[in-house]
C-alpha positions as a Markdown table, in Angstrom:
| # | Residue | x | y | z |
|---|---|---|---|---|
| 1 | Unk | -41.2 | -30.7 | -0.8 |
| 2 | Unk | -39.0 | -29.7 | -3.4 |
| 3 | Unk | -38.3 | -27.1 | -6.1 |
| 4 | Unk | -38.1 | -28.5 | -9.6 |
| 5 | Unk | -34.7 | -28.7 | -10.9 |
| 6 | Unk | -33.2 | -25.5 | -12.5 |
| 7 | Unk | -30.2 | -25.6 | -15.5 |
| 8 | Unk | -29.3 | -22.3 | -14.6 |
| 9 | Unk | -31.0 | -20.9 | -11.1 |
| 10 | Unk | -31.2 | -16.9 | -10.7 |
| 11 | Unk | -31.6 | -15.0 | -7.5 |
| 12 | Unk | -35.5 | -15.0 | -8.6 |
| 13 | Unk | -35.8 | -18.7 | -8.9 |
| 14 | Unk | -35.1 | -19.6 | -5.1 |
| 15 | Unk | -37.6 | -17.0 | -4.1 |
| 16 | Unk | -40.2 | -18.2 | -6.8 |
| 17 | Unk | -40.1 | -21.4 | -4.6 |
| 18 | Unk | -43.2 | -22.8 | -3.2 |
| 19 | Unk | -43.7 | -20.7 | -0.1 |
| 20 | Unk | -40.2 | -19.5 | -0.1 |
| 21 | Unk | -40.6 | -15.4 | -0.4 |
| 22 | Unk | -43.4 | -15.8 | 3.3 |
| 23 | Unk | -41.0 | -17.9 | 5.0 |
| 24 | Unk | -37.8 | -16.2 | 4.2 |
| 25 | Unk | -39.2 | -12.9 | 5.5 |
| 26 | Unk | -40.4 | -14.2 | 8.4 |
| 27 | Unk | -37.1 | -15.4 | 9.1 |
| 28 | Unk | -35.2 | -12.7 | 8.5 |
| 29 | Unk | -37.8 | -10.5 | 10.5 |
| 30 | Unk | -36.6 | -12.7 | 13.7 |
| 31 | Unk | -33.4 | -12.8 | 13.2 |
| 32 | Unk | -33.2 | -8.8 | 12.6 |
| 33 | Unk | -34.0 | -9.4 | 16.8 |
| 34 | Unk | -30.2 | -10.3 | 16.9 |
| 35 | Unk | -29.3 | -7.0 | 16.1 |
| 36 | Unk | -32.0 | -4.9 | 18.2 |
| 37 | Unk | -32.3 | -7.1 | 21.6 |
| 38 | Unk | -27.9 | -7.8 | 22.3 |
| 39 | Unk | -27.1 | -3.8 | 21.8 |
| 40 | Unk | -30.8 | -2.6 | 23.3 |
| 41 | Unk | -29.6 | -4.5 | 26.2 |
| 42 | Unk | -26.2 | -3.3 | 26.5 |
| 43 | Unk | -27.0 | 0.3 | 26.3 |
| 44 | Unk | -30.3 | -0.2 | 28.8 |
| 45 | Unk | -27.9 | -2.4 | 31.7 |
| 46 | Unk | -25.1 | 0.4 | 31.2 |
| 47 | Unk | -27.8 | 3.2 | 31.6 |
| 48 | Unk | -29.6 | 1.5 | 34.3 |
| 49 | Unk | -26.7 | 0.1 | 36.2 |
| 50 | Unk | -24.1 | 3.0 | 35.8 |
| 51 | Unk | -21.0 | 0.7 | 35.2 |
| 52 | Unk | -19.6 | -0.6 | 31.9 |
| 53 | Unk | -18.0 | -3.2 | 34.0 |
| 54 | Unk | -21.4 | -4.5 | 35.1 |
| 55 | Unk | -22.9 | -3.9 | 31.3 |
| 56 | Unk | -19.5 | -6.1 | 30.4 |
| 57 | Unk | -20.1 | -8.9 | 32.3 |
| 58 | Unk | -24.7 | -9.2 | 31.4 |
| 59 | Unk | -23.6 | -9.3 | 27.7 |
| 60 | Unk | -20.6 | -11.9 | 28.2 |
| 61 | Unk | -23.3 | -14.1 | 30.0 |
| 62 | Unk | -25.9 | -13.7 | 27.4 |
| 63 | Unk | -23.8 | -13.9 | 24.3 |
| 64 | Unk | -22.2 | -16.9 | 25.8 |
| 65 | Unk | -25.0 | -18.9 | 26.5 |
| 66 | Unk | -26.6 | -17.9 | 23.0 |
| 67 | Unk | -23.6 | -18.7 | 21.4 |
| 68 | Unk | -21.9 | -21.9 | 22.8 |
| 69 | Unk | -25.4 | -23.3 | 23.5 |
| 70 | Unk | -26.7 | -22.9 | 19.8 |
| 71 | Unk | -25.5 | -26.6 | 19.1 |
| 72 | Unk | -27.8 | -28.0 | 21.6 |
| 73 | Unk | -30.9 | -25.8 | 20.6 |
| 74 | Unk | -30.3 | -26.9 | 17.1 |
| 75 | Unk | -30.6 | -30.7 | 18.3 |
| 76 | Unk | -34.0 | -30.2 | 19.7 |
| 77 | Unk | -35.0 | -29.0 | 16.0 |
| 78 | Unk | -33.4 | -31.9 | 14.7 |
| 79 | Unk | -35.3 | -34.1 | 17.4 |
| 80 | Unk | -38.6 | -32.6 | 17.5 |
| 81 | Unk | -38.7 | -30.1 | 14.4 |
| 82 | Unk | -39.2 | -26.4 | 14.0 |
| 83 | Unk | -42.7 | -26.1 | 15.4 |
| 84 | Unk | -42.1 | -28.4 | 18.7 |
| 85 | Unk | -39.2 | -26.5 | 19.4 |
| 86 | Unk | -39.3 | -23.1 | 18.6 |
| 87 | Unk | -42.4 | -21.8 | 19.4 |
| 88 | Unk | -41.5 | -23.1 | 23.0 |
| 89 | Unk | -37.8 | -21.7 | 22.7 |
| 90 | Unk | -39.5 | -18.1 | 21.2 |
| 91 | Unk | -42.0 | -17.7 | 24.1 |
| 92 | Unk | -39.1 | -18.3 | 26.7 |
| 93 | Unk | -36.6 | -16.1 | 25.2 |
| 94 | Unk | -39.9 | -13.6 | 24.4 |
| 95 | Unk | -40.8 | -13.5 | 28.6 |
| 96 | Unk | -37.2 | -13.2 | 29.6 |
| 97 | Unk | -36.0 | -9.8 | 27.2 |
| 98 | Unk | -39.6 | -8.7 | 28.6 |
| 99 | Unk | -38.2 | -9.2 | 32.2 |
| 100 | Unk | -35.2 | -7.9 | 30.9 |
| 101 | Unk | -37.2 | -4.9 | 30.3 |
| 102 | Unk | -38.9 | -4.6 | 33.4 |
| 103 | Unk | -35.5 | -4.7 | 35.5 |
| 104 | Unk | -33.5 | -2.1 | 33.3 |
| 105 | Unk | -36.4 | 0.6 | 32.7 |
| 106 | Unk | -35.6 | 2.4 | 36.0 |
| 107 | Unk | -31.9 | 3.3 | 37.0 |
| 108 | Unk | -30.8 | 0.6 | 39.7 |
| 109 | Unk | -33.9 | -0.9 | 39.3 |
| 110 | Unk | -32.8 | -4.6 | 39.4 |
| 111 | Unk | -29.1 | -6.2 | 40.8 |
| 112 | Unk | -26.3 | -7.2 | 39.3 |
| 113 | Unk | -27.0 | -10.6 | 39.6 |
| 114 | Unk | -30.2 | -10.8 | 39.0 |
| 115 | Unk | -29.7 | -9.0 | 34.8 |
| 116 | Unk | -26.6 | -11.2 | 35.0 |
| 117 | Unk | -28.6 | -15.0 | 35.3 |
| 118 | Unk | -32.2 | -13.3 | 33.7 |
| 119 | Unk | -29.7 | -12.3 | 30.7 |
| 120 | Unk | -27.8 | -15.6 | 30.8 |
| 121 | Unk | -31.1 | -17.4 | 30.8 |
| 122 | Unk | -32.1 | -15.5 | 28.0 |
| 123 | Unk | -29.1 | -15.6 | 25.8 |
| 124 | Unk | -29.5 | -20.2 | 26.2 |
| 125 | Unk | -33.6 | -19.9 | 24.6 |
| 126 | Unk | -32.6 | -17.7 | 21.6 |
| 127 | Unk | -34.3 | -19.6 | 19.1 |
| 128 | Unk | -32.0 | -20.6 | 16.1 |
| 129 | Unk | -34.0 | -19.4 | 12.8 |
| 130 | Unk | -30.7 | -19.0 | 11.0 |
| 131 | Unk | -29.7 | -22.8 | 10.9 |
| 132 | Unk | -33.1 | -24.1 | 10.6 |
| 133 | Unk | -34.2 | -21.5 | 7.7 |
| 134 | Unk | -31.6 | -22.7 | 6.1 |
| 135 | Unk | -32.2 | -26.6 | 6.4 |
| 136 | Unk | -35.1 | -25.3 | 5.1 |
| 137 | Unk | -33.6 | -24.2 | 1.9 |
| 138 | Unk | -32.0 | -27.7 | 1.7 |
| 139 | Unk | -35.2 | -29.0 | 2.1 |
| 140 | Unk | -37.4 | -27.1 | -0.8 |
| 141 | Unk | -34.6 | -26.3 | -3.4 |
| 142 | Unk | -33.9 | -29.5 | -4.4 |
| 143 | Unk | -31.5 | -28.7 | -7.3 |
| 144 | Unk | -28.0 | -27.8 | -5.7 |
| 145 | Unk | -27.4 | -25.2 | -7.4 |
| 146 | Unk | -30.5 | -24.0 | -6.2 |
| 147 | Unk | -29.1 | -24.4 | -2.1 |
| 148 | Unk | -26.1 | -23.0 | -2.8 |
| 149 | Unk | -27.7 | -19.9 | -4.8 |
| 150 | Unk | -30.3 | -19.7 | -1.8 |
| 151 | Unk | -27.2 | -20.0 | 0.6 |
| 152 | Unk | -25.3 | -17.1 | -0.8 |
| 153 | Unk | -28.8 | -15.1 | -0.7 |
| 154 | Unk | -29.1 | -16.1 | 2.8 |
| 155 | Unk | -26.1 | -14.3 | 3.8 |
| 156 | Unk | -26.0 | -11.6 | 2.1 |
| 157 | Unk | -29.3 | -10.9 | 3.9 |
| 158 | Unk | -27.8 | -12.2 | 7.3 |
| 159 | Unk | -25.4 | -10.1 | 6.5 |
| 160 | Unk | -27.4 | -6.4 | 5.8 |
| 161 | Unk | -29.3 | -7.7 | 8.7 |
| 162 | Unk | -26.8 | -7.0 | 11.3 |
| 163 | Unk | -25.6 | -3.7 | 9.8 |
| 164 | Unk | -29.5 | -2.1 | 9.7 |
| 165 | Unk | -30.2 | -3.6 | 13.6 |
| 166 | Unk | -27.7 | -1.3 | 15.7 |
| 167 | Unk | -29.3 | 1.5 | 12.9 |
| 168 | Unk | -33.0 | 0.5 | 14.3 |
| 169 | Unk | -32.0 | 0.6 | 17.7 |
| 170 | Unk | -29.8 | 4.4 | 17.2 |
| 171 | Unk | -33.1 | 5.8 | 15.8 |
| 172 | Unk | -35.1 | 4.3 | 19.2 |
| 173 | Unk | -32.2 | 5.4 | 21.1 |
| 174 | Unk | -33.2 | 8.6 | 20.0 |
| 175 | Unk | -36.9 | 9.1 | 21.2 |
| 176 | Unk | -37.1 | 6.7 | 23.8 |
| 177 | Unk | -35.1 | 5.1 | 26.8 |
| 178 | Unk | -32.8 | 2.0 | 24.7 |
| 179 | Unk | -34.7 | -0.1 | 27.5 |
| 180 | Unk | -37.9 | 0.2 | 24.3 |
| 181 | Unk | -35.0 | -1.4 | 22.2 |
| 182 | Unk | -34.9 | -4.8 | 24.3 |
| 183 | Unk | -39.2 | -4.8 | 24.0 |
| 184 | Unk | -38.6 | -4.2 | 19.6 |
| 185 | Unk | -36.4 | -6.6 | 19.6 |
| 186 | Unk | -38.9 | -9.2 | 21.7 |
| 187 | Unk | -41.4 | -8.2 | 19.4 |
| 188 | Unk | -39.4 | -8.5 | 16.0 |
| 189 | Unk | -38.2 | -12.5 | 17.1 |
| 190 | Unk | -42.2 | -13.5 | 18.3 |
| 191 | Unk | -43.7 | -12.2 | 15.4 |
| 192 | Unk | -40.8 | -13.5 | 13.0 |
| 193 | Unk | -40.9 | -17.2 | 14.9 |
| 194 | Unk | -44.6 | -17.3 | 14.4 |
| 195 | Unk | -44.4 | -16.2 | 11.0 |
| 196 | Unk | -42.2 | -18.9 | 10.3 |
| 197 | Unk | -44.0 | -21.9 | 12.0 |
| 198 | Unk | -47.0 | -21.5 | 10.4 |
| 199 | Unk | -45.1 | -21.6 | 6.8 |
| 200 | Unk | -46.0 | -24.9 | 4.9 |
| 201 | Unk | -42.5 | -25.2 | 4.2 |
| 202 | Unk | -42.2 | -25.5 | 8.2 |
| 203 | Unk | -44.6 | -27.6 | 8.5 |
| 204 | Unk | -43.8 | -29.8 | 6.3 |
| 205 | Unk | -39.7 | -30.4 | 7.6 |
| 206 | Unk | -40.9 | -33.4 | 9.9 |
| 207 | Unk | -38.4 | -34.0 | 13.0 |
| 208 | Unk | -35.5 | -36.8 | 12.0 |
| 209 | Unk | -35.7 | -40.6 | 12.0 |
| 210 | Unk | -35.7 | -41.3 | 16.1 |
| 211 | Unk | -33.3 | -43.8 | 15.3 |
| 212 | Unk | -30.6 | -41.3 | 15.1 |
| 213 | Unk | -31.5 | -39.3 | 17.7 |
| 214 | Unk | -28.3 | -37.4 | 19.2 |
| 215 | Unk | -27.4 | -38.9 | 22.7 |
| 216 | Unk | -24.9 | -40.1 | 24.4 |
| 217 | Unk | -22.1 | -39.2 | 21.7 |
| 218 | Unk | -24.3 | -38.1 | 18.9 |
| 219 | Unk | -22.6 | -34.2 | 19.2 |
| 220 | Unk | -19.2 | -35.5 | 18.5 |
| 221 | Unk | -20.7 | -38.0 | 15.7 |
| 222 | Unk | -22.3 | -34.4 | 14.3 |
| 223 | Unk | -19.4 | -32.5 | 14.8 |
| 224 | Unk | -16.6 | -35.5 | 13.8 |
| 225 | Unk | -18.4 | -35.1 | 9.9 |
| 226 | Unk | -18.2 | -31.4 | 10.0 |
| 227 | Unk | -14.4 | -30.6 | 10.6 |
| 228 | Unk | -13.4 | -29.2 | 7.4 |
| 229 | Unk | -16.1 | -26.6 | 7.6 |
| 230 | Unk | -15.7 | -25.3 | 10.8 |
| 231 | Unk | -12.7 | -25.3 | 11.0 |
| 232 | Unk | -13.2 | -22.7 | 7.8 |
| 233 | Unk | -15.5 | -21.2 | 9.7 |
| 234 | Unk | -13.1 | -20.6 | 13.0 |
| 235 | Unk | -11.4 | -18.6 | 10.2 |
| 236 | Unk | -13.5 | -16.6 | 9.2 |
| 237 | Unk | -14.3 | -15.8 | 12.8 |
| 238 | Unk | -11.2 | -15.2 | 13.8 |
| 239 | Unk | -10.4 | -12.5 | 10.8 |
| 240 | Unk | -14.0 | -10.5 | 11.6 |
| 241 | Unk | -13.8 | -10.5 | 15.3 |
| 242 | Unk | -9.8 | -9.3 | 15.2 |
| 243 | Unk | -10.5 | -6.8 | 12.5 |
| 244 | Unk | -12.6 | -4.6 | 14.0 |
| 245 | Unk | -11.2 | -3.4 | 17.1 |
| 246 | Unk | -8.1 | -3.2 | 14.6 |
| 247 | Unk | -9.9 | -0.9 | 12.6 |
| 248 | Unk | -10.9 | 1.1 | 15.7 |
| 249 | Unk | -7.4 | 1.3 | 16.9 |
| 250 | Unk | -6.1 | 2.4 | 13.1 |
| 251 | Unk | -7.9 | 5.4 | 13.3 |
| 252 | Unk | -7.7 | 6.9 | 16.7 |
| 253 | Unk | -3.7 | 6.3 | 16.4 |
| 254 | Unk | -4.7 | 8.8 | 13.2 |
| 255 | Unk | -6.6 | 11.2 | 14.8 |
| 256 | Unk | -10.6 | 10.3 | 13.2 |
| 257 | Unk | -13.3 | 10.2 | 14.9 |
| 258 | Unk | -15.6 | 6.8 | 15.6 |
| 259 | Unk | -17.3 | 7.5 | 12.5 |
| 260 | Unk | -14.1 | 6.6 | 10.3 |
| 261 | Unk | -14.3 | 3.7 | 11.7 |
| 262 | Unk | -17.9 | 2.8 | 11.3 |
| 263 | Unk | -17.9 | 3.6 | 7.6 |
| 264 | Unk | -14.3 | 1.2 | 6.9 |
| 265 | Unk | -16.5 | -1.4 | 8.7 |
| 266 | Unk | -19.6 | -1.1 | 6.3 |
| 267 | Unk | -16.9 | -1.1 | 3.4 |
| 268 | Unk | -16.6 | -4.9 | 4.5 |
| 269 | Unk | -19.9 | -5.3 | 5.2 |
| 270 | Unk | -20.8 | -4.1 | 1.9 |
| 271 | Unk | -18.0 | -6.4 | 0.0 |
| 272 | Unk | -19.2 | -9.0 | 1.6 |
| 273 | Unk | -22.8 | -8.3 | -0.1 |
| 274 | Unk | -21.2 | -8.5 | -3.3 |
| 275 | Unk | -19.0 | -11.4 | -2.6 |
| 276 | Unk | -22.1 | -13.2 | -1.4 |
| 277 | Unk | -24.2 | -12.2 | -4.9 |
| 278 | Unk | -21.3 | -13.1 | -6.9 |
| 279 | Unk | -20.6 | -16.6 | -5.1 |
| 280 | Unk | -23.8 | -17.2 | -5.7 |
| 281 | Unk | -24.3 | -16.3 | -9.0 |
| 282 | Unk | -20.9 | -18.2 | -10.2 |
| 283 | Unk | -21.7 | -21.8 | -12.0 |
| 284 | Unk | -19.1 | -23.3 | -9.9 |
| 285 | Unk | -17.1 | -26.6 | -11.9 |
| 286 | Unk | -15.1 | -27.1 | -8.8 |
| 287 | Unk | -17.3 | -28.8 | -5.8 |
| 288 | Unk | -18.1 | -26.8 | -2.8 |
| 289 | Unk | -15.9 | -29.4 | -0.4 |
| 290 | Unk | -12.6 | -28.9 | -2.9 |
| 291 | Unk | -13.0 | -25.0 | -2.6 |
| 292 | Unk | -13.4 | -24.3 | 0.8 |
| 293 | Unk | -10.5 | -23.3 | 1.8 |
| 294 | Unk | -10.1 | -21.3 | -1.1 |
| 295 | Unk | -12.2 | -17.6 | 0.0 |
| 296 | Unk | -10.7 | -18.0 | 3.7 |
| 297 | Unk | -7.3 | -18.3 | 1.9 |
| 298 | Unk | -8.5 | -14.9 | -0.1 |
| 299 | Unk | -9.6 | -13.3 | 3.3 |
| 300 | Unk | -6.0 | -13.9 | 5.0 |
| 301 | Unk | -3.8 | -12.5 | 2.2 |
| 302 | Unk | -6.9 | -9.4 | 1.9 |
| 303 | Unk | -5.4 | -8.9 | 6.1 |
| 304 | Unk | -2.5 | -9.6 | 5.4 |
| 305 | Unk | -2.5 | -6.7 | 2.5 |
| 306 | Unk | -4.4 | -3.9 | 5.0 |
| 307 | Unk | -1.1 | -3.8 | 7.1 |
| 308 | Unk | 0.1 | -2.1 | 4.3 |
| 309 | Unk | -2.6 | 0.4 | 4.4 |
| 310 | Unk | -1.6 | 3.9 | 5.1 |
| 311 | Unk | -4.4 | 5.9 | 4.9 |
| 312 | Unk | -9.0 | 5.1 | 4.9 |
| 313 | Unk | -9.0 | 5.4 | 1.8 |
| 314 | Unk | -6.3 | 2.2 | 1.2 |
| 315 | Unk | -7.7 | 0.9 | 4.1 |
| 316 | Unk | -11.2 | 0.6 | 3.2 |
| 317 | Unk | -10.2 | -0.8 | -0.4 |
| 318 | Unk | -8.3 | -3.8 | 1.5 |
| 319 | Unk | -12.0 | -4.0 | 3.9 |
| 320 | Unk | -14.2 | -4.3 | 0.7 |
| 321 | Unk | -11.8 | -6.6 | -0.8 |
| 322 | Unk | -10.6 | -8.8 | 2.7 |
| 323 | Unk | -15.1 | -8.6 | 2.4 |
| 324 | Unk | -15.6 | -9.4 | -0.5 |
| 325 | Unk | -14.4 | -13.2 | 0.3 |
| 326 | Unk | -16.6 | -13.5 | 3.9 |
| 327 | Unk | -19.7 | -14.3 | 2.8 |
| 328 | Unk | -18.7 | -17.0 | 0.5 |
| 329 | Unk | -16.6 | -18.5 | 3.0 |
| 330 | Unk | -19.4 | -18.7 | 5.5 |
| 331 | Unk | -21.7 | -19.9 | 2.5 |
| 332 | Unk | -19.2 | -22.4 | 1.7 |
| 333 | Unk | -18.7 | -23.8 | 4.7 |
| 334 | Unk | -22.7 | -24.3 | 5.1 |
| 335 | Unk | -22.5 | -26.0 | 2.2 |
| 336 | Unk | -20.3 | -28.6 | 3.0 |
| 337 | Unk | -21.5 | -29.2 | 7.0 |
| 338 | Unk | -25.4 | -29.4 | 4.8 |
| 339 | Unk | -23.9 | -32.1 | 2.3 |
| 340 | Unk | -22.1 | -34.1 | 4.9 |
| 341 | Unk | -25.1 | -34.4 | 7.1 |
| 342 | Unk | -28.1 | -36.2 | 6.9 |
| 343 | Unk | -31.3 | -34.2 | 7.2 |
| 344 | Unk | -31.8 | -35.2 | 10.7 |
| 345 | Unk | -28.8 | -33.8 | 11.9 |
| 346 | Unk | -28.8 | -30.8 | 9.5 |
| 347 | Unk | -29.8 | -27.7 | 11.7 |
| 348 | Unk | -27.1 | -29.1 | 14.2 |
| 349 | Unk | -24.7 | -29.0 | 11.2 |
| 350 | Unk | -25.6 | -25.6 | 10.9 |
| 351 | Unk | -25.4 | -24.4 | 14.0 |
| 352 | Unk | -21.9 | -25.6 | 14.4 |
| 353 | Unk | -20.4 | -23.5 | 11.9 |
| 354 | Unk | -22.2 | -20.6 | 13.2 |
| 355 | Unk | -20.8 | -21.4 | 17.1 |
| 356 | Unk | -17.3 | -21.8 | 14.8 |
| 357 | Unk | -17.6 | -18.6 | 13.5 |
| 358 | Unk | -18.4 | -17.0 | 16.8 |
| 359 | Unk | -16.5 | -18.8 | 18.8 |
| 360 | Unk | -13.0 | -17.1 | 16.3 |
| 361 | Unk | -14.8 | -14.0 | 16.2 |
| 362 | Unk | -14.1 | -13.9 | 20.0 |
| 363 | Unk | -10.8 | -15.7 | 19.7 |
| 364 | Unk | -9.9 | -12.6 | 16.9 |
| 365 | Unk | -11.1 | -9.9 | 19.6 |
| 366 | Unk | -9.1 | -11.2 | 22.4 |
| 367 | Unk | -5.5 | -11.8 | 20.5 |
| 368 | Unk | -6.0 | -8.2 | 18.5 |
| 369 | Unk | -6.6 | -6.9 | 22.3 |
| 370 | Unk | -4.0 | -8.0 | 23.4 |
| 371 | Unk | -1.5 | -6.9 | 20.3 |
| 372 | Unk | -2.9 | -4.1 | 19.8 |
| 373 | Unk | -0.6 | -1.2 | 21.6 |
| 374 | Unk | 2.4 | -3.3 | 21.6 |
| 375 | Unk | 2.4 | -3.5 | 17.9 |
| 376 | Unk | 1.7 | -1.0 | 15.2 |
| 377 | Unk | -1.6 | -1.9 | 14.1 |
| 378 | Unk | 0.1 | -2.6 | 10.0 |
| 379 | Unk | 1.8 | -6.0 | 12.1 |
| 380 | Unk | -1.3 | -6.5 | 13.6 |
| 381 | Unk | -3.5 | -6.5 | 10.7 |
| 382 | Unk | -0.7 | -8.6 | 8.7 |
| 383 | Unk | -0.4 | -10.8 | 12.1 |
| 384 | Unk | -4.3 | -11.5 | 11.8 |
| 385 | Unk | -3.9 | -12.2 | 8.1 |
| 386 | Unk | -1.1 | -14.8 | 8.8 |
| 387 | Unk | -3.3 | -16.6 | 11.4 |
| 388 | Unk | -6.5 | -16.4 | 8.7 |
| 389 | Unk | -3.7 | -18.1 | 6.8 |
| 390 | Unk | -2.6 | -20.8 | 8.7 |
| 391 | Unk | -6.2 | -21.8 | 9.7 |
| 392 | Unk | -6.9 | -21.7 | 5.8 |
| 393 | Unk | -4.3 | -23.9 | 4.9 |
| 394 | Unk | -5.0 | -26.3 | 7.8 |
| 395 | Unk | -8.5 | -26.5 | 5.8 |
| 396 | Unk | -6.8 | -27.1 | 2.4 |
| 397 | Unk | -4.4 | -30.3 | 4.0 |
| 398 | Unk | -7.9 | -31.8 | 5.3 |
| 399 | Unk | -9.4 | -31.5 | 1.7 |
| 400 | Unk | -5.8 | -33.0 | 0.4 |
| 401 | Unk | -5.8 | -35.6 | 2.4 |
| 402 | Unk | -9.3 | -36.6 | 1.9 |
| 403 | Unk | -9.4 | -36.9 | -1.6 |
| 404 | Unk | -5.5 | -39.2 | -0.6 |
| 405 | Unk | -8.0 | -41.8 | 1.3 |
């Protein structure tokens, strides 16, 4: 299935692709769970165990298996197709979230060991709806300009989901135990996955060629073909992971409350949404590969500028500018990875880019934690910008070498 080629595609043209609105809405409904279930789990474990340490360990296990096993789950999608692979994943994930709900509903209801084991298992079963949806876009859009706009729309929508998910958790915990938020997350993923796999656009997405299945060195072959977009994604994650902690430190140093940090981070998300929409609307003359490093370079320069901020207003402005490059950087990385792989490994390639963002974010948060308290926050922002620039320059150097060979 493919769309008709469109000379100057619009976002409306993306949503006019047959079955696109239904499929995209179902995928977004399921992906909203990613912003609801983890936060609800952290709050519920903290309440049930009375220990931030236990909650931290449980969430680390959940996040580690969810993030770092994402390419393995995506390989199952490539091999068996979305319907055969996503349904058992979603069923197991929903059941494990239900078990966690029972375990944390009452204070001291379960041992930390049980919580850790079940949380790790739940993270390992997280359905990769995002990478699968992008594979569907690549299949149904057909026209490359339309694919680029579809990816931009997807990136902006995902950004908004991770803002609205915590807001939904805030509403739930306002009148019910946080464990109910886990139930909401389970319902969202179950309903979203059911709607997604029942779409004709997903039913037509057949498994990859059995001759190219990932065996032995298959994972290495896929990753070696998408090194540049993966490295670019690491640069974005590095900046995002550091900035969350640095914004909080910046506001606390100046005697502002936590709400101020939330508004500054919201400015980052707003800038990302605008940047993603603009990136998708521009009729680029330069292919995605050569321009891959550009948004990462812009993000690094913006982080350097954030180091000069003297107050909340200037910091928020710097965050809007930094955010303007986030969605374009991620979208371009997905496009390059998509172009570098065949249909039989496309979900896996997208999952590697997503994993790289999360791995970079983890490293960025850890590095910022080491720097804060030892250096002024301005220097911490500058160090983050410099590190982002170095990674982006490595991506640009890779493009130069590829062009010369």
